[in-house]
C-alpha positions as a Markdown table, in Angstrom:
| # | Residue | x | y | z |
|---|---|---|---|---|
| 1 | Gln | 103.0 | 79.4 | 93.9 |
| 2 | Val | 102.4 | 82.9 | 92.6 |
| 3 | Gln | 104.3 | 86.0 | 93.4 |
| 4 | Leu | 103.4 | 89.6 | 92.7 |
| 5 | Val | 106.1 | 92.3 | 92.8 |
| 6 | Glu | 105.1 | 95.9 | 92.8 |
| 7 | Ser | 107.2 | 98.9 | 92.1 |
| 8 | Gly | 107.0 | 102.6 | 91.3 |
| 9 | Gly | 105.5 | 104.3 | 94.3 |
| 10 | Gly | 107.0 | 107.4 | 96.0 |
| 11 | Leu | 106.6 | 111.0 | 96.8 |
| 12 | Val | 105.4 | 113.4 | 94.1 |
| 13 | Gln | 104.1 | 117.0 | 94.1 |
| 14 | Pro | 100.5 | 117.8 | 93.2 |
| 15 | Gly | 100.1 | 117.8 | 89.5 |
| 16 | Gly | 102.9 | 115.3 | 89.0 |
| 17 | Ser | 103.0 | 111.8 | 87.6 |
| 18 | Leu | 104.0 | 108.3 | 88.6 |
| 19 | Arg | 103.9 | 104.9 | 87.1 |
| 20 | Leu | 103.2 | 101.8 | 89.1 |
| 21 | Ser | 104.1 | 98.3 | 87.9 |
| 22 | Cys | 103.1 | 94.9 | 89.1 |
| 23 | Ala | 104.7 | 91.7 | 87.7 |
| 24 | Ala | 103.2 | 88.3 | 88.4 |
| 25 | Ser | 105.3 | 85.1 | 88.3 |
| 26 | Gly | 104.9 | 81.5 | 89.1 |
| 27 | Ser | 102.5 | 78.8 | 88.0 |
| 28 | Ile | 100.2 | 80.9 | 85.9 |
| 29 | Phe | 98.0 | 79.6 | 83.2 |
| 30 | Ser | 96.2 | 82.8 | 82.4 |
| 31 | Ile | 95.1 | 86.0 | 84.1 |
| 32 | Pro | 91.6 | 87.1 | 83.1 |
| 33 | Arg | 91.8 | 90.3 | 85.1 |
| 34 | Met | 94.4 | 92.6 | 86.6 |
| 35 | Gly | 93.8 | 95.7 | 88.7 |
| 36 | Trp | 94.8 | 98.3 | 91.2 |
| 37 | Tyr | 93.2 | 99.2 | 94.5 |
| 38 | Arg | 94.2 | 101.7 | 97.1 |
| 39 | Gln | 93.7 | 102.3 | 100.8 |
| 40 | Ala | 94.2 | 105.6 | 102.6 |
| 41 | Pro | 94.5 | 105.7 | 106.4 |
| 42 | Gly | 91.2 | 105.2 | 108.1 |
| 43 | Asn | 89.5 | 104.3 | 104.8 |
| 44 | Pro | 88.5 | 100.9 | 103.3 |
| 45 | Arg | 90.3 | 99.6 | 100.3 |
| 46 | Glu | 88.8 | 100.9 | 97.1 |
| 47 | Leu | 88.9 | 100.0 | 93.5 |
| 48 | Val | 91.1 | 102.2 | 91.3 |
| 49 | Ala | 91.1 | 100.5 | 87.9 |
| 50 | Thr | 90.9 | 97.0 | 86.3 |
| 51 | Ile | 91.8 | 95.6 | 83.0 |
| 52 | Thr | 90.8 | 92.2 | 81.4 |
| 53 | Asn | 93.0 | 90.1 | 79.2 |
| 54 | Gly | 91.0 | 91.4 | 76.3 |
| 55 | Gly | 91.8 | 95.0 | 77.2 |
| 56 | Asn | 88.5 | 96.1 | 78.7 |
| 57 | Thr | 89.1 | 98.7 | 81.4 |
| 58 | Asn | 87.1 | 100.0 | 84.3 |
| 59 | Tyr | 88.0 | 103.1 | 86.4 |
| 60 | Ala | 86.8 | 104.7 | 89.6 |
| 61 | Asp | 85.1 | 108.0 | 88.9 |
| 62 | Ser | 87.7 | 109.8 | 91.0 |
| 63 | Val | 90.6 | 108.8 | 88.6 |
| 64 | Lys | 88.9 | 108.9 | 85.2 |
| 65 | Gly | 90.8 | 111.0 | 82.8 |
| 66 | Arg | 93.9 | 111.1 | 85.0 |
| 67 | Phe | 94.9 | 107.5 | 85.4 |
| 68 | Thr | 95.5 | 104.8 | 82.7 |
| 69 | Ile | 95.7 | 101.1 | 83.3 |
| 70 | Ser | 97.5 | 98.9 | 80.9 |
| 71 | Arg | 99.0 | 95.4 | 80.8 |
| 72 | Asp | 101.7 | 93.4 | 79.0 |
| 73 | Asn | 100.3 | 89.9 | 78.7 |
| 74 | Ala | 103.6 | 88.4 | 77.6 |
| 75 | Arg | 105.2 | 89.6 | 80.9 |
| 76 | Asn | 102.2 | 89.1 | 83.1 |
| 77 | Thr | 102.6 | 92.7 | 84.1 |
| 78 | Val | 100.1 | 95.5 | 84.8 |
| 79 | Tyr | 100.8 | 99.2 | 84.9 |
| 80 | Leu | 99.1 | 102.2 | 86.4 |
| 81 | His | 100.0 | 105.5 | 84.8 |
| 82 | Met | 99.0 | 108.3 | 87.1 |
| 83 | Asn | 98.9 | 111.9 | 85.9 |
| 84 | Ser | 97.6 | 115.1 | 87.5 |
| 85 | Leu | 98.0 | 113.6 | 90.9 |
| 86 | Lys | 96.2 | 115.2 | 93.8 |
| 87 | Pro | 96.8 | 115.0 | 97.6 |
| 88 | Glu | 93.7 | 112.9 | 97.9 |
| 89 | Asp | 95.4 | 110.2 | 95.7 |
| 90 | Thr | 97.7 | 109.6 | 98.7 |
| 91 | Ala | 97.3 | 105.9 | 99.7 |
| 92 | Val | 98.9 | 102.5 | 99.6 |
| 93 | Tyr | 98.3 | 101.1 | 96.2 |
| 94 | Tyr | 97.8 | 97.3 | 95.9 |
| 95 | Cys | 98.0 | 95.2 | 92.8 |
| 96 | Asn | 95.3 | 92.5 | 92.4 |
| 97 | Val | 95.3 | 89.7 | 89.8 |
| 98 | Leu | 92.7 | 87.0 | 89.1 |
| 99 | Ile | 94.5 | 83.9 | 88.0 |
| 100 | Thr | 92.7 | 81.0 | 86.3 |
| 101 | Ile | 92.0 | 78.1 | 88.7 |
| 102 | Leu | 94.2 | 79.6 | 91.5 |
| 103 | Gly | 92.1 | 82.6 | 92.3 |
| 104 | Asp | 92.8 | 86.2 | 93.6 |
| 105 | Tyr | 96.2 | 87.4 | 94.6 |
| 106 | Trp | 97.4 | 90.7 | 96.1 |
| 107 | Gly | 100.6 | 92.5 | 95.9 |
| 108 | Gln | 102.5 | 93.8 | 99.0 |
| 109 | Gly | 101.4 | 97.4 | 98.4 |
| 110 | Thr | 103.3 | 100.5 | 97.4 |
| 111 | Gln | 103.0 | 103.9 | 99.0 |
| 112 | Val | 102.1 | 106.9 | 96.9 |
| 113 | Thr | 102.3 | 110.2 | 98.6 |
| 114 | Val | 101.2 | 113.4 | 96.9 |
| 115 | Ser | 102.4 | 116.5 | 98.7 |
| 116 | Ser | 104.2 | 119.7 | 98.2 |
């Protein structure tokens, strides 16, 4: 059994910053890929950023230069550092991890609201 625990969402003013965390625990051999997705009301879930266990990253064009994804392999934890936040970044953010043999897992989601 695998559990993902997300934290770090909240309300922030435009231009502000937040850091999301997602820790995986359980029967984990390795995690080739970790990432973040988001879903705004009325919209499909979309990719925000991913990172491999080798440190290769991929970002949505809309967040390049503002968001940074990182991971701590020893703690099976992925982070999303969000700077220069905009109202259009408002969404529920979901952690996603690809675990060897077990497959894809999703976090419970954390709300990020950017508003003055």
